[in-house]
N, C-alpha and C positions, 0 to 999 in steps of 0.2 A: 625537561629537555623532549621527555618523550611528544609532552603534548603538545611541543612545539615542533617536532617529526612530524605526530599525525597530522596537524593541520597543515606544513607544506604540503605533505601526500594529498591529504583532501582538498588543497587548492590547487595543484598539481592536475591533479585528476578532473576538476573542473574546467582547470583553462584548456586540456586537451578533449573535452569530450563536445557533442554538438546541440549542449544546452542552451534553449531558447534565448532572449535577450531579458525574458521577465524573471530568471531566476535569480532568488535573491539568498544566497550561502549561508547569511546568518540565522533568517527565519526557517530556513530548511533544518539548522542544526536546532534549534529550537524546537521543533516539530520533532525532530529525532531523539530527542531528551526525555520528553512527554510522552512519546511509542515505547522507547524503552523504562520508564518508571510505573507506566498506569496501561501498558496494552503487552506488554510481552512478555507477563505473565501465563497467558496462551494463546499470544500470537507470533510465531517465530518472527525475524525481521526480514527474512530474505533467503530462499534458496533459488537453484537453478528450474527452470518451467519445465524441464523435460524429465527430472528427477520425481518433482511435484507431481505432474499427468502418470508414470508410471506407479509411483507410489497409492495414488487414488484409483484409478481404471484399471491398471493388472494386481495392484497386489491389495487391493483394500484399505488402505491407509494402517498395515499390519506394519512395513518395515520404518515408517518412520512416526508413526504412532501420533500425530499432530491433533492438539486439543481445538486447531482454529484454523481457517485459512491465512498463510504466511501475508506480511506485509505487501512484499512484494505482489502477488496474484489480488491481494484486495488494489494496489496499484493501477495494476492491468486493467481489472476488468470494472475500477471507478473511471478510467477513461472511454472504455468500450462502452460503457451501457447509460452513464448517467451523459446527458445533454447533449451540445454540439463541439467538437474540437478546434474549430474552424477558429474561433479566437481566445486566446488560455486565461486569458483575464477573466473574461466571461466565464469560463468552464470553469475554473477554480471557484467560484461561489456557485455555481451549479452542484459541484462535487461536495461543498462544504454543506450546503442545505440537506444536500442527501445524507452525507454523514452524520450531520447534529441530530435530525427527523432518525435515524436508525440508532444513535448509539443512544438517542433516550428513550428511543420505544422502540425497541426489537423487533422483529417479526419476520416470521420466516417467507410471507409472503415478499416480501420487500428487498430479499436478496437477489445479490448482483452475482454472487460466485455460482459455476457450470452447476447443475443436477450432481455429475460425478463426483465433485467436490464436497458440496454442501451436506449432500446424505450421509456423512460422515461425521457430521456435529449438532449438538443443539443448538439451538438459538440464546444467543448469548443475554447476562444478564444486563440491565438495565443501567448505564452509567449516568444517570444523574442523579445530580451529586457525590461523584466523584471526579466530573473532570466538567472544566468549565466551557462558555460560549468559544473564551478564544482562544484553547489550548485546543479548542476541535478545530480550529481555523489553521495554527500552528501544526496539527498531524496531520491534517488534510494536504495540508501544502507540503509537508514531508513526504507522503503517503504519494501523491500527486507525481512529483517528481523523482521518485525512488526509483521507477521502472522505465523505460521507453523512449527516455531522451541521451540513455548512455551509451548506447550500444550494446548494451550485455543481453538484453530481453530479442532477439530476433523473431520473437511471434510477437511483437505490439501490434505490427500493421496486419497479418496475416492470419488469422483466427483460425483457417482450416489445416492448419497444422497442429492444433489440437489433436 
């Protein structure tokens, strides 16, 4: 019963949002489950951007004590820093290619996060052998649609608000 209620709330929130027609709720949920199982040991799923910016810029990560950027930070930066947002389907391929390369061969020089954020973390360990290419594609889909299309992130199109 609880799962049915949660599913109804999820579906109604999707229908009430401004998601693009390319959105696939089933693929999003698959990616979210993989993120929860394979990424959340270090990455929190989502926190309000103003809280995150205050934590990193004003409080030197002492308030939240995060181990890694949050999923919504990654979502935001993927769409801002990788490829062109003019064609969502093509952009998903571009962000997937980036994510696969970064997860298998992490390097600080490849980071998409802001300097004020990334300076608080070490480079993540390689996920080679821990996550498949198919799982990366599903996580990429989840991250891509996590922020920016649901009206939650008022900063999505205006990076000057940082």
